[in-house]
C-alpha positions in Angstrom: -26.6 17.1 1.5 -28.0 20.2 2.5 -29.2 19.3 5.5 -26.4 17.0 6.9 -24.5 17.3 9.7 -21.2 17.6 9.4 -18.5 15.9 10.7 -15.6 16.7 11.6 -12.3 14.2 10.4 -9.5 14.2 13.4 -6.6 12.1 11.8 -4.4 10.6 14.8 -1.9 8.3 12.4 1.1 10.7 13.0 0.3 10.0 16.8 -1.3 6.4 17.4 -0.9 5.2 14.3 2.5 5.6 14.7 2.1 4.1 17.9 1.5 0.4 15.8 5.0 -1.3 15.9 7.0 -0.7 13.4 5.1 2.1 11.7 8.1 4.5 13.5 8.8 7.4 10.9 11.1 10.8 11.2 10.5 13.8 10.7 10.6 14.4 6.7 8.4 10.6 6.5 5.9 12.5 9.1 5.6 15.9 6.9 5.2 14.2 3.7 2.3 12.1 5.6 0.8 15.2 7.2 1.1 17.9 3.9 -1.0 14.2 1.9 -3.4 15.0 5.1 -4.1 18.9 4.2 -4.7 17.7 0.6 -7.2 15.1 1.8 -8.9 17.4 3.9 -9.1 16.4 7.5 -10.2 18.9 9.8 -7.7 17.8 12.6 -4.0 16.4 12.1 -2.5 14.9 15.4 1.1 15.3 15.1 2.3 13.6 18.0 3.0 13.4 21.4 5.6 16.5 22.0 6.8 15.5 25.5 7.5 12.1 24.9 10.7 12.6 22.5 13.1 16.0 20.8 11.6 13.9 17.9 8.1 13.9 18.2 8.6 17.4 19.4 10.3 19.2 16.8 8.0 17.0 14.3 5.1 19.2 15.5 6.5 22.0 15.5 7.5 21.6 12.1 3.9 20.4 11.3 2.4 23.4 12.8 5.3 25.5 10.7 4.5 24.3 7.7 1.0 22.4 7.2 -1.5 25.5 6.6 -5.1 23.7 6.2 -5.8 21.8 9.3 -5.6 22.6 13.0 -2.8 21.0 14.6 -2.9 18.9 17.6 -0.6 17.3 20.0 -1.1 15.3 22.8 -0.5 15.5 26.1 -0.7 13.9 30.1 -2.5 16.4 32.5 0.5 18.0 33.3 1.8 21.0 32.8 4.5 20.3 32.1 3.8 18.1 29.2 1.0 20.8 27.9 3.5 23.5 28.5 6.1 21.5 26.2 3.2 21.1 23.8 1.9 24.7 23.3 5.9 25.6 22.5 5.6 23.3 19.6 2.1 24.1 18.5 2.1 28.2 18.7 3.5 28.2 15.0 0.2 27.0 14.4 -2.0 29.6 15.8 -5.7 29.3 16.0 -5.0 26.7 14.4 -2.8 24.8 17.3 -5.1 22.1 19.9 -3.9 21.4 23.1 -5.0 18.2 23.8 -5.0 16.6 27.2 -6.2 13.6 29.2 -6.6 11.7 32.4 -8.2 8.3 32.9 -11.7 8.4 34.6 -12.1 4.5 35.0 -12.3 2.7 38.3 -9.3 0.0 36.9 -7.3 2.9 35.8 -8.6 5.3 38.8 -7.1 2.2 41.1 -4.1 0.9 38.9 -2.8 3.2 37.4 -3.1 7.1 38.5 -3.7 5.4 42.2 -6.1 8.5 42.5 -9.4 9.6 43.6 -12.9 10.5 41.9 -11.7 14.0 43.4 -8.0 14.5 42.6 -8.9 12.8 39.0 -11.6 15.6 38.0 -9.4 18.2 40.2 -6.5 17.7 37.7 -8.8 17.6 34.4 -9.8 20.8 35.4 -6.6 22.4 36.2 -5.0 20.5 33.1 -7.8 22.7 30.9 -7.7 25.2 32.4 -3.5 25.2 32.1 -4.4 24.5 28.8 -6.8 27.3 27.8 -4.4 29.9 28.9 -2.8 29.3 25.8 -5.2 29.1 23.6 -9.4 28.5 23.6 -8.3 25.2 20.9 -8.2 22.7 24.0 -9.3 19.1 23.7 -10.1 17.0 26.6 -9.9 13.4 26.7 -11.1 10.9 29.6 -8.7 8.3 28.8 -11.2 4.3 29.4 -14.5 6.0 28.9 -16.5 3.3 28.0 -15.7 1.6 31.4 -16.1 4.5 33.7 -19.7 4.7 35.1 -21.2 7.0 33.4 -22.7 9.1 36.3 -18.9 10.1 36.9 -18.0 10.5 33.5 -20.5 12.9 33.0 -19.5 14.7 36.2 -16.1 14.7 34.5 -16.9 16.0 31.4 -19.4 18.6 32.6 -16.2 20.1 34.6 -13.9 20.3 32.3 -16.3 22.5 29.9 -17.2 24.3 32.3 -12.8 24.6 32.7 -12.4 25.7 28.7 -12.5 22.5 27.2 -14.1 23.4 23.5 -13.6 20.2 22.7 -14.5 16.4 25.5 -13.0 13.1 23.7 -15.2 9.6 24.6 -12.2 7.6 23.6 -13.0 3.0 23.6 -8.9 3.1 24.6 -9.2 -0.9 25.0 -11.4 -1.4 22.1 -13.8 -2.8 24.0 -17.5 -1.4 23.2 -20.4 -2.6 21.5 -22.3 -0.5 18.5 -25.7 -0.2 20.5 -23.4 0.2 24.0 -21.6 3.2 22.8 -24.4 4.6 21.4 -26.2 4.7 24.2 -23.1 6.0 26.1 -23.0 9.6 23.9 -26.8 9.6 24.3 -26.5 9.8 27.8 -24.0 12.6 28.5 -26.2 14.1 25.8 -28.9 13.9 28.1 -27.3 14.3 31.6 -24.4 16.5 30.8 -26.3 20.3 31.3 -23.5 22.3 29.5 -22.5 19.6 26.7 -24.3 21.9 23.7 -20.9 24.1 24.7 -18.6 21.5 23.4 -17.7 19.1 20.6 -18.4 15.4 21.4 -15.3 12.9 19.7 -14.8 9.4 19.6 -11.7 7.9 19.2 -12.4 3.7 18.8 -9.9 1.1 18.9 -10.5 -2.1 16.9 -9.6 -5.0 19.1 -13.1 -6.5 18.7 -12.8 -5.5 14.8 -15.7 -2.8 16.5 -13.7 0.3 15.7 -15.5 1.8 12.9 -19.2 0.4 13.6 -18.9 2.0 16.9 -17.9 5.5 15.2 -20.7 5.6 13.4 -23.1 4.8 16.3 -21.5 7.3 18.4 -22.2 9.5 15.3 -26.0 9.0 14.9 -26.6 9.6 19.3 -24.7 13.1 18.2 -21.2 13.4 18.2 -19.5 15.9 15.9 -15.9 14.2 15.9 -14.4 11.1 14.9 -10.5 10.5 15.8 -9.2 7.4 13.3 -5.8 6.6 11.3 -4.9 6.2 8.2 -5.5 2.2 7.1 -6.8 1.8 10.9 -3.2 1.8 11.9 -2.4 2.1 15.8 -2.2 -0.3 19.1 -2.4 -3.8 19.2 -5.4 -4.3 16.2 -5.3 -0.4 15.7 -7.9 2.3 15.7 -10.9 3.1 13.9 -10.1 4.0 9.6 -10.1 6.9 8.2 -10.9 6.0 5.1 -14.0 3.7 5.8 -15.4 6.0 8.6 -15.6 8.4 5.6 -16.9 6.2 2.5 -19.6 4.9 4.7 -21.0 8.4 5.9 -20.5 9.5 2.1 -22.1 6.0 0.8 -25.0 5.3 3.1 -26.5 9.6 2.5 -30.0 7.9 2.4 -30.1 6.7 6.1 -27.1 8.6 7.4 -27.7 12.8 7.4 -23.9 13.4 7.6 -21.1 14.3 5.8 -17.8 15.5 6.0 -15.1 17.9 4.4 -13.0 15.4 3.2 -11.1 14.7 -0.4 -12.4 10.8 -1.5 -10.6 11.7 -4.2 -7.1 11.5 -2.3 -8.1 8.6 0.0 -5.9 5.8 -2.4 -3.2 8.1 -3.3 -2.9 8.3 1.0 -3.1 5.1 1.8 -0.2 4.0 -0.2 1.9 7.2 0.6 2.1 5.9 4.1 2.3 1.8 3.3 5.2 2.8 1.1 6.8 4.8 4.3 6.0 2.7 7.4 6.4 -0.9 4.9 3.5 -2.4 6.4 1.7 -3.4 3.2 -2.3 -2.5 3.5 -4.4 -6.6 3.5 -6.0 -7.5 0.0 -9.5 -7.6 1.8 -8.7 -4.4 2.9 -12.1 -2.8 2.5 -11.8 0.8 0.4 -8.5 0.5 -0.3 -7.4 -3.3 -0.6 -6.2 -4.5 -3.5 -9.4 -6.8 -4.3 -12.1 -3.8 -3.1 -13.7 -3.6 -6.2 -11.8 -6.9 -8.0 -14.5 -9.1 -9.3 -13.5 -12.9 -9.4 -17.6 -14.9 -9.6 -19.1 -15.5 -13.5 -22.7 -13.8 -12.1 -20.4 -11.2 -10.2 -18.5 -9.8 -13.5 -21.2 -10.7 -15.7 -23.3 -8.0 -13.4 -20.5 -5.2 -13.6 -20.0 -5.2 -16.8 -24.2 -4.2 -17.9 -24.5 -2.1 -14.7 -21.5 -1.3 -12.5 -23.9 -0.5 -9.6 -24.9 -4.1 -9.4 -22.1 -4.9 -7.4 -19.6 -1.8 -6.5 -21.7 0.3 -4.3 -19.0 3.2 -4.7 -16.7 3.6 -7.8 -13.0 3.0 -7.8 -12.4 6.5 -8.9 -14.6 8.0 -5.9 -11.6 7.4 -3.6 -9.0 8.0 -6.4 -7.6 4.7 -7.4 -7.2 5.1 -11.2 -7.2 1.9 -13.0 -5.1 2.9 -15.8 -1.6 2.0 -16.1 0.9 4.7 -17.1 2.0 4.7 -20.1 5.4 6.0 -20.1 8.9 4.3 -21.6 12.3 5.4 -22.0 11.7 8.4 -24.4 9.2 9.9 -22.1 9.9 13.0 -21.1 9.7 14.7 -17.2 6.9 17.1 -17.8 4.8 14.1 -17.8 7.0 12.0 -14.8 6.3 15.0 -12.8 2.8 14.9 -13.1 2.1 12.2 -12.5 3.9 11.8 -9.2 2.0 14.9 -8.4 -1.4 12.8 -9.5 -0.2 10.5 -6.9 0.6 13.0 -4.1 4.1 13.1 -4.2 6.1 16.6 -4.2 9.1 16.6 -4.9 12.5 19.2 -5.1 14.0 18.8 -8.1 16.8 17.1 -6.9 14.6 13.9 -5.8 13.1 14.5 -9.0 16.5 13.8 -10.9 17.3 10.7 -8.6 13.7 9.1 -8.7 13.3 10.0 -12.8 17.0 8.3 -13.6 15.7 4.9 -11.4 12.4 5.4 -13.9 14.1 5.5 -17.2 16.6 2.3 -15.7 13.0 0.5 -15.0 11.6 1.1 -18.1 14.6 0.1 -20.0 13.2 -3.1 -18.7 9.5 -3.0 -18.2 7.2 -2.8 -21.1 4.5 -0.8 -18.9 4.8 1.5 -16.4 2.5 1.8 -13.4 1.6 3.9 -10.5 2.5 1.0 -8.1 6.5 1.0 -10.1 6.2 4.5 -9.0 5.2 4.3 -5.5 8.6 1.9 -5.5 11.1 4.3 -6.7 9.8 6.7 -4.7 10.2 4.7 -1.6 13.6 2.9 -2.6 15.5 6.5 -4.0 13.4 9.3 -2.0 11.4 8.3 1.4 14.4 6.0 2.7 16.4 9.2 4.3 19.1 9.0 6.3 20.4 6.2 5.7 24.1 4.6 7.5 23.9 1.2 5.1 23.7 1.4 1.3 23.5 -0.8 -1.0 26.0 -0.4 -4.4 25.8 -3.8 -5.7 25.6 -6.9 -5.7 25.7 -10.5 -7.2 24.5 -13.6 -7.1 25.6 -16.8 -8.3 23.4 -19.9 -7.3 21.7 -23.1 -8.9 20.9 -27.0 -8.2 24.9 -27.6 -8.7 26.3 -24.8 -7.6 26.5 -23.9 -3.9 25.0 -20.5 -3.5 27.2 -17.4 -3.5 26.2 -13.6 -3.0 29.2 -10.7 -4.0 27.6 -7.7 -2.0 29.2 -4.1 -1.8 27.9 -1.7 0.3 28.5 2.3 1.2 28.9 1.9 5.3 29.3 5.3 6.8 30.4 6.5 3.5 33.1 3.6 3.5 33.3 1.1 1.0 32.6 -2.3 2.1 33.0 -5.6 -0.2 32.5 -9.4 0.6 31.4 -12.6 -0.8 29.6 -15.3 1.4 28.1 -18.8 0.7 24.9 -19.7 1.8 21.9 -21.7 1.8 19.9 -20.3 -1.1 20.5 -16.6 -3.4 19.0 -15.0 -0.1 20.6 -16.4 2.9 23.5 -15.7 1.1 22.8 -12.1 0.7 21.5 -11.3 4.1 24.6 -13.2 5.5 26.8 -11.1 3.3 25.0 -7.9 4.1 24.7 -8.8 8.5 29.1 -9.7 8.0 29.4 -6.3 6.3 27.2 -4.4 8.8 28.0 -6.6 11.6 24.1 -6.6 12.7 23.3 -9.2 15.0 19.5 -8.5 13.9 17.7 -11.4 14.0 14.9 -12.2 11.1 11.7 -12.8 12.3 9.8 -13.1 8.8 10.4 -12.2 5.3 7.8 -11.9 2.5 7.6 -11.2 -1.3 5.4 -10.5 -3.6 5.0 -8.8 -6.9 4.3 -5.2 -7.5 1.9 -5.9 -10.6 1.1 -8.0 -13.1 3.0 -10.1 -15.8 6.3 -11.5 -15.5 8.1 -8.2 -16.3 7.0 -7.2 -12.8 9.5 -5.6 -10.2 9.3 -7.8 -7.6 8.1 -6.7 -3.7 9.8 -8.2 -0.6 8.8 -6.6 3.2 11.3 -8.4 6.1 10.8 -8.0 10.0 14.4 -7.7 12.0 13.9 -7.9 15.7 16.9 -6.7 17.8 17.2 -6.1 21.8 13.3 -6.6 22.1 12.4 -3.9 19.3 11.5 -5.2 15.6 11.4 -2.4 12.8 10.1 -3.4 9.3 11.7 -2.6 5.7 10.6 -2.6 2.1 12.7 -2.9 -1.1 11.8 -3.7 -4.6 13.6 -4.4 -7.7 12.7 -6.0 -11.0 15.7 -8.7 -10.0 13.9 -10.5 -6.8 17.2 -11.1 -4.7 18.2 -7.1 -5.5 14.6 -6.4 -3.9 15.1 -8.4 -0.5 18.9 -7.0 0.1 17.3 -3.5 -0.4 14.5 -4.6 2.3 16.8 -6.3 4.3 19.3 -3.3 4.6 16.4 -0.7 4.9 15.1 -2.6 8.1 18.7 -2.3 9.4 18.8 1.7 8.6 15.2 1.8 10.9 17.1 -0.1 13.7 19.9 2.9 13.5 16.9 5.7 14.1 16.6 6.4 17.4 13.0 4.8 18.4 10.3 7.4 20.2 9.5 7.0 23.5 6.1 5.8 23.8 3.8 7.2 26.3 0.4 6.3 27.3 -2.1 5.3 24.8 -5.7 7.0 24.3 
C-alpha cells in the first residue's frame, strides 16, 4: 500500500448526475449530498453548472461556502461569461475552488455543433484556460468527445491547454463509446506524445452507454490517469456515469494487481447511496454491484454453506467495509431522543433541532405500529418529513373504503398554498380513487407514467414504499412516499411528484 499511487476521486453527482431524468435537486438537497460527500472524503465535488440557472449558481455558491474539505468545482463552457460566472460562485472556496472549462474536439462536434476549425478550437481552449487561470491556478480542461477525436489533434490540444495553465486535463468518453483496451491506448498515447503532460493530472470521465464505464476508468488508471470522475450509484445522462462505489471498491479489493489507492472513507459508501436514492426517489436496482440489496445476499445452498463456514469463500469484501450495517435498530416507543439522534448521525443525517423533532414524532408513531425499526425505516422517515421541503401540496389526512361489494371511494384532505381542501372521489380501485382525488384538489393535468410498490423491510408490518413517475408538458419527475398503509404511501408519492413538478427545472446545457 505504501507504494500505491493515489488516485483522485472527482464526484460529479451534483452536476452530471443531476442531469439524469428525474434527478433534479433543490439547493438544500444538493447541500445534503455535498455534506455526505465531504464525509466520504472525495477529492473534488463538482457542485454544478453556475451559468445554467440562478438556482444552480446559488447551489454552487452555498456549497463553496459551507463545505470545507474537498475542492469545489464548477463547470463552464469556453466562454468568458461562463468562466466569470463560475468563479463568482466558486471564489468562496478560495484555493479549493476549481474552474472546469471545456470545448469539443472531435470532428463530428467541430463540424456539426461548433462549426469551428481545429485552429479556432485550440484558440478558444487556450483563451478559456488563460481566463480561468487569471482567477485560480486550479484549472481543469476537458476535451469533450475526446475518445472520438483524432489522437494527433487531441495531443495538440492537451499540450496547448497545459501551457496555458491547466493543471488537470480530462479525456472524457462523452457518449460511452470506447472499450477498455482502446481507452488504455488513448491515455498511453497522450503520456508518450504530449511533452508537458507531467505538468498536469490526467482525468477520465466515462459514460455507461455500453456498460463499460467502470472498466474503462480502471483501464485509464492503469495507463497513467490520476483522477476518475464518477457519480454515486452511477447516475447521470442516458445510461449514467462511472459508479463511484464500484471504481473505488475495485481499486481497494484488487490491490494484488492494481497498485492504486484512494482517500475515500468506504464505510460511508452505503449511507451515501441511500441518501441519494432518498432524495431523488430513484431506487438502486437489487443486483447493483456494491450497494444493491442483493450485493451481499446468498440464496444458493452451496453459497450459503460456504459463507457460514468462511465468508471469504463467496464474499470478496465485507458489508461493513461499505458501511452496510446488517443489524436492525432496536428502538421502540420507549426509546429516547439520544439513541434516535445517534442512529441518524450514523446513517449520515445531520439535522437541526426542528427537523429532529419532526422525525422523532414520526418515529414514535411508527414504533407504535411496528415491532422492530430498521435503518431503511429511518431513511423513509427522513425522506418524508425532512428532505421533501418547500412543498406547495401537503397531505393532511385521508380515508379509503373499498371491497368486492363496494365502489372504491377516497376521501382526501390536503393543504394547498396554506389552505385546507377536502374531496371524496370514486375510482376503479383504492389507489385510482386516491389519485383522482388528489388531481381534482390540485387541478393537476399530469399523467401517471408508472407506479411501483415495494416493502422497505421484511415482515407483514413493514412500511410500504411507493414510487410514481408523472409527466406534464414533456417533463417527467419521480415521486416517492412511504407509510405503514400502502394507500397512504401511494398518496404521499403522488403528492411528492406533484411538488417536484412545481419546482422550476434547471436549464440543461452541454454534457461531458
